[in-house]
C-alpha positions in Angstrom: -20.1 7.3 21.7 -16.4 7.0 23.2 -16.5 3.4 24.1 -17.4 2.0 20.4 -14.0 3.6 19.1 -11.1 1.2 18.7 -7.6 1.6 17.8 -5.1 0.2 15.3 -1.5 0.7 14.3 -0.9 2.0 11.0 2.4 1.7 8.9 2.7 5.1 7.0 4.7 5.7 4.2 4.9 8.3 1.3 3.4 8.0 -2.1 3.9 11.0 -4.6 3.1 14.0 -2.2 0.6 12.2 0.1 1.0 9.9 3.2 -0.5 6.4 2.9 -1.1 3.7 5.2 -1.9 0.1 6.0 -2.9 -1.9 9.2 0.2 -3.2 10.6 -1.2 -6.7 10.9 -1.1 -7.0 7.0 2.6 -6.3 7.2 5.1 -9.2 6.9 8.4 -6.9 6.8 9.6 -3.9 5.2 12.6 -4.1 3.1 14.8 -1.5 1.3 14.5 -1.8 -2.4 17.0 -4.4 -4.0 17.2 -5.5 -7.3 13.9 -6.2 -9.1 13.9 -8.7 -11.9 11.4 -7.8 -14.7 9.6 -10.6 -16.1 7.3 -10.2 -19.5 3.8 -9.9 -19.7 3.3 -8.8 -15.9 0.0 -6.8 -15.2 0.9 -3.0 -15.9 1.2 -2.0 -12.1 3.5 -5.2 -11.4 7.2 -4.1 -12.1 9.0 -7.6 -11.7 9.8 -10.1 -8.6 12.1 -9.7 -5.7 14.2 -12.4 -4.2 13.2 -12.6 -0.1 14.6 -15.1 1.8 14.4 -17.6 -0.9 10.9 -16.9 -2.0 10.1 -14.8 -5.3 7.9 -12.0 -4.4 5.6 -10.2 -7.1 6.5 -6.4 -6.8 3.6 -4.0 -7.3 4.4 -0.5 -7.9 1.8 1.3 -5.5 2.3 4.5 -7.2 1.2 3.0 -10.1 -1.4 1.1 -9.2 -3.3 4.0 -7.7 -2.6 6.3 -10.7 -0.2 8.5 -9.1 1.8 10.2 -11.2 5.6 10.6 -10.2 6.9 13.7 -9.1 9.4 15.5 -11.1 12.0 15.6 -8.1 11.0 12.2 -6.5 14.0 10.4 -5.1 14.0 6.9 -6.2 17.0 5.9 -4.3 15.1 5.7 -1.2 12.1 3.6 -2.1 11.1 0.4 0.2 9.3 -2.8 -0.3 6.3 -3.2 2.4 5.8 -7.2 2.1 2.3 -8.2 2.7 -0.3 -11.0 2.2 -2.7 -10.3 -0.2 -5.4 -13.3 -0.5 -2.7 -16.5 0.2 0.8 -15.1 -1.1 3.0 -12.6 0.0 2.9 -9.2 -2.4 5.9 -6.5 -2.1 4.3 -2.8 -2.3 6.6 -0.7 -4.0 6.5 2.9 -2.0 8.4 5.8 -1.1 9.5 6.5 2.1 8.3 4.5 5.2 7.7 6.8 7.9 6.6 5.3 11.1 4.0 3.1 12.8 1.2 5.2 14.5 -1.7 4.6 16.6 -5.1 5.2 15.0 -8.4 5.7 16.9 -11.4 4.7 14.7 -13.1 8.3 15.2 -10.4 9.7 13.2 -11.6 7.5 10.2 -13.3 9.5 7.6 -15.2 7.1 5.1 -16.8 9.0 2.6 -14.0 9.3 0.2 -15.8 10.9 -2.5 -16.5 13.7 -0.2 -13.2 14.0 1.4 -10.9 13.8 -2.0 -13.0 14.6 -4.4 -12.5 11.4 -6.3 -14.8 8.4 -7.1 -14.8 5.9 -4.3 -12.6 2.8 -4.6 -12.8 -0.7 -3.0 -9.1 -0.5 -1.7 -9.4 3.0 -0.3 -10.6 2.5 3.0 -10.9 6.0 4.1 -8.8 9.0 5.3 -7.6 9.4 8.7 -7.7 12.8 10.1 -4.9 13.2 12.6 -5.4 15.3 15.6 -1.9 16.5 15.3 -2.7 17.9 11.8 -2.5 16.1 8.3 -4.3 13.2 6.9 -3.2 9.6 6.3 -4.9 7.9 3.3 -5.9 4.4 4.7 -5.9 1.5 2.0 -7.7 -1.6 2.3 -5.5 -4.0 1.3 -7.6 -7.4 0.8 -9.3 -5.5 -2.3 -6.2 -3.9 -3.7 -6.2 -6.5 -6.3 -9.4 -8.2 -7.8 -9.5 -11.8 -7.6 -8.4 -12.4 -11.3 -5.4 -10.0 -10.7 -4.2 -12.2 -7.9 -4.6 -15.3 -10.2 -2.6 -14.0 -12.9 0.3 -13.0 -10.3 -0.4 -16.6 -9.2 0.3 -18.2 -12.6 3.4 -15.8 -13.3 5.0 -16.6 -9.9 3.7 -19.8 -8.2 
């Protein structure tokens, strides 16, 4: 039913060959990738910390977190950090090129991930947006990107 549809705004970005997105209400800021300080004993997908306006923000390589292999000719000079809140803390998501903010109608969302992608469902995947202009955007479920245990481990390393 048309009247049941809602619309939200999605920040889209590149990871490998695919476009991904997260709802704009989770995004605090988008920063060009700067110096990231590596810290020993971080979880494998956390590449270090980034200084942002006086705060130390842990940086998650989203490609590594999602198990996406690096492209042979991937341009690492145009990476961005999407600063977001997961749980109660700021977390930076290292992504490729940030494309744009798009309006997304709830009717465009396909949530049967296993059917759409052929992959087992993951809690951190909300679905796939089938854009009327052609193409897809894989929509992430940001609150479930990190387990509570993973969030706690980041809190002990970067209080």
